[in-house]
C-alpha positions in Angstrom: 73.2 -27.1 33.0 74.8 -26.3 29.6 78.5 -26.8 29.0 78.9 -23.0 28.6 77.1 -22.3 31.9 79.5 -24.6 33.6 82.4 -22.7 32.2 83.7 -25.5 30.0 84.2 -25.3 26.3 81.4 -26.7 24.3 82.0 -30.2 22.8 82.8 -29.9 19.2 81.0 -32.0 16.6 83.0 -33.6 13.8 81.5 -31.7 10.9 82.8 -34.3 8.5 80.7 -37.0 10.3 77.7 -34.7 10.9 77.4 -33.7 7.2 78.9 -36.7 5.3 77.6 -35.6 1.9 79.3 -32.3 2.1 82.5 -33.9 3.3 82.4 -36.5 0.6 82.1 -33.7 -2.0 85.3 -32.2 -0.5 87.0 -35.6 -0.7 86.0 -35.9 -4.3 87.4 -32.4 -5.0 90.6 -33.5 -3.4 90.9 -36.6 -5.6 90.3 -34.4 -8.7 92.9 -31.9 -7.5 95.4 -34.8 -7.0 94.8 -36.0 -10.5 95.1 -32.4 -11.9 98.5 -32.0 -10.0 99.9 -35.2 -11.4 98.8 -34.3 -14.9 100.5 -30.9 -14.5 103.7 -32.6 -13.6 103.7 -31.9 -9.9 105.2 -34.8 -8.0 103.7 -36.2 -4.9 106.4 -34.6 -2.6 105.7 -31.1 -4.0 102.0 -31.6 -3.3 102.7 -32.8 0.2 105.1 -29.8 0.8 102.2 -27.5 -0.2 99.8 -29.4 2.1 102.2 -29.1 5.0 103.1 -25.5 4.5 99.4 -24.4 4.3 98.6 -26.5 7.3 101.5 -24.9 9.2 100.2 -21.4 8.4 96.7 -22.4 9.4 97.9 -24.2 12.5 96.1 -27.5 11.8 97.7 -30.2 13.9 95.7 -33.0 12.5 96.6 -32.2 8.9 100.3 -31.6 9.8 100.4 -35.1 11.4 98.7 -36.7 8.4 100.6 -35.0 5.7 104.0 -35.4 7.4 103.4 -39.2 7.3 102.3 -38.9 3.6 105.3 -36.9 2.7 107.7 -39.3 4.3 106.0 -42.2 2.5 106.4 -40.3 -0.8 110.1 -40.0 -0.2 110.5 -36.6 1.3 113.4 -36.2 3.7 113.2 -35.4 7.4 115.6 -32.6 6.9 113.5 -30.8 4.4 110.3 -31.3 6.5 112.2 -29.9 9.5 113.0 -26.7 7.7 109.8 -26.3 5.7 108.5 -23.5 8.0 111.6 -21.5 7.1 111.7 -22.5 3.4 112.7 -18.9 2.4 115.8 -19.1 4.5 117.3 -22.3 3.1 118.5 -23.6 -0.3 117.2 -27.2 0.1 114.2 -26.5 -2.0 114.2 -26.2 -5.8 113.1 -23.1 -7.6 109.9 -24.8 -8.7 109.2 -25.9 -5.1 109.9 -22.4 -3.8 107.6 -20.9 -6.4 104.9 -23.4 -5.4 105.3 -22.7 -1.7 105.1 -19.0 -2.2 102.0 -19.3 -4.4 100.4 -21.7 -1.9 100.9 -19.2 0.9 99.5 -16.4 -1.2 96.5 -18.4 -2.1 95.9 -19.1 1.6 95.7 -15.3 2.4 93.5 -13.8 -0.3 93.6 -10.3 1.4 97.4 -9.9 0.8 97.4 -8.7 -2.8 101.0 -7.6 -2.7 102.1 -11.1 -1.7 99.9 -12.6 -4.4 101.4 -10.4 -7.0 104.9 -11.2 -6.0 104.3 -14.9 -5.7 102.4 -15.1 -9.0 105.3 -13.3 -10.8 107.8 -15.8 -9.4 105.5 -18.7 -10.3 105.1 -17.4 -13.9 108.9 -17.6 -14.3 109.2 -21.1 -13.1 105.9 -23.0 -13.4 103.7 -23.8 -16.3 100.1 -22.5 -16.4 98.8 -26.0 -15.5 101.2 -26.1 -12.5 100.1 -22.7 -11.3 96.5 -23.8 -11.5 97.3 -27.1 -9.7 99.3 -25.5 -6.9 96.5 -23.0 -6.3 93.9 -25.8 -6.2 96.1 -27.9 -3.8 96.4 -24.9 -1.5 92.6 -24.1 -1.6 91.7 -27.7 -1.0 94.1 -28.3 1.9 92.9 -25.0 3.4 89.3 -26.3 3.3 90.4 -29.6 5.0 92.3 -27.5 7.6 89.2 -25.7 8.5 87.2 -28.9 8.8 89.8 -30.4 11.2 90.3 -27.2 13.2 86.6 -26.5 13.6 86.0 -30.2 14.5 89.1 -30.3 16.8 90.1 -33.6 15.2 92.6 -35.2 17.6 96.1 -36.1 16.5 96.5 -39.9 16.9 98.7 -41.2 19.7 102.4 -41.4 18.7 103.5 -44.5 16.9 106.7 -46.4 17.3 109.5 -44.1 16.1 110.9 -45.2 12.8 114.7 -45.4 12.6 116.4 -42.4 10.9 119.7 -42.7 9.1 
């Protein structure tokens, strides 16, 4: 009897494992995007903020876990990570970070042309052309990884020992 006939959700395949050549191409794209971001002058914490915000919007638990750890290792503060979902309502992010977050959100929803126009206008005032391009590529790439993890239902690893916080 099939899983659907039994009333249970069908087992998901890990599409990254099922199609490793395609996933490897995505990883290579990610590496090129990371280099592009660094060459454009985007620091690692800004890239991780973008990764986290897009992952929040898309609801990707696996990527949220992964990029929270990466952001902390890159020097991001727990406070800023804690308020990232409400970044518009706080002053803890710089003008450049705010422009990057707005542009990343807009890139993640290609149907909202009003949001794109507004975010792009803000980004043009604060970011260089290279940074705008890099932010957009970071958002597009993490969005693709979000979809891989969401469709595969990648599990979040078990909690690790809590690290002391100041």
